[in-house]
C-alpha positions, 0 to 999 in steps of 0.5 A: 563610214556608214557601213562601219557604224552599222557593223558596230551596232550589229556586233553589240545588239542582236534581235533574234526571233521572239523580239528579245534584244541583247546588248553585249550578248548574242543570246539574250534570255528568252524570259526577257525583252531586254538583256544587258550584259556588262561586258562583251569581252570580259575585259571592258565593263560598263553599267546601266545609266538610266535617263538623267533629268533635272526638274524641268526635264522631269516635269516635261516627262510627267506632262506626257506620262499616263497610267500606261507609263506606270514603272517608268524609270529616271534618275532625278539629278536635283535630289540624286534619286532613282525614281519611278512613275506611279501612274495611278497617283500620277506622281514620282516615287523614290526608289533609292536616293544617294547619300551625300551632304545635305543642302538643308531644308528648302522652304516650299511655302509660308503663310504669315497671314499678312496683307502682303504675304511672304513668298513662296506663299502657302495658299489656304482655304477656310472650311470653317472660318476663323479671323485675322488677329491684329490687337493685344490679348488681355492675359498676357497683355501682348501682341496676338501676332508675330509681325502684323497679323495672325489667324485665330478663333474665339468661342468656336471652331476654325478649320483651315487647309494649307496647300497643296504643296509639291514635295515630290522633289525631296526625300521628306517634308516637314511642317512648322507653325507658331501657336499662342493662347490668350485670355480676353478678360482679366478674371480668368479664362484661357485654354482649358482641357476642352480647347484644342488645336488639331493637325491633319495631313493629306497626301492626296490633295485634301481628299483624305486626311490622317489625324496626326497631332492634338494640343489641348489646353490645360487649366486656362493656359495663356501664353504669347509668341515669346513662349519657348515650349515645343511639340515635335512629332514624326508623321506616321500616317496611322490616323491616331493623334499624339495628344499633349496638354500645353503648359501655361506661361513661358513654357507654353507650346509655341513651336509646333513641328511634324517631321518625316512628312511624305514627299507627296506632290499634293501635300495638304495640311489641315489645322483645326482650332477650337475653344468654347468661350468668348474670352478665349483666343487661340492664334497661329502664325507663320505656317511653313512647309519645308522640303528636306533631302 
């Protein structure tokens, strides 16, 4: 039995001088280390099947992989993607993903600013702190939150980074959040042209950012979370923001989305809120990041 096994191996694998290895060939190319022929007899054919792993298997490989493993190849079963190891960035990159029925977006993290946050929690850090909001505005005289608390700024700046989130198991990612603008007095105020909400995207854990979106005020615009206005753009990474002035009232921009985010293992979203009056309030709520195949 042992002799038969080694004889079969010898028939399909040859290791001549110069360390070339041939499978289904006795004359591997001198320019290759490994030369694989589809058939040894011209009748029976086969293909090359790379190592197939799920998320836990891939994570185990990544825990051992280093810069020296740059170019390591796997087939990731969870997303049906052929992936290679980027040793410089220490992340997996898609070479090609199979088409097929979409399983829909997967929520990777949500920050709803509640005392007990929703799960999976999208963590955040305050570079310049804003404040939690729990009351009503003056105009409109409605809730400044969706559930119990939101996050906002009055007469100043709030600079918040959300993440990092690992989106490397997906083809792309998307960001969604809710936005509202309130006046805190009865004689005017609201979001004007000097007030803004900026959105930045980082693919390296927050070291560098691309400035992607700006929403500005417009004529003391005020609206709550029942407004139906939307602003959706696709990420392009050019560090030049798409700027839009929000309407006021029921069509104010309350639904914000950035699609086609890179499938980074260290995705961070930066949001900056800025206004210039003690009677003006920007608020955000339900910041969500999704993985998409």
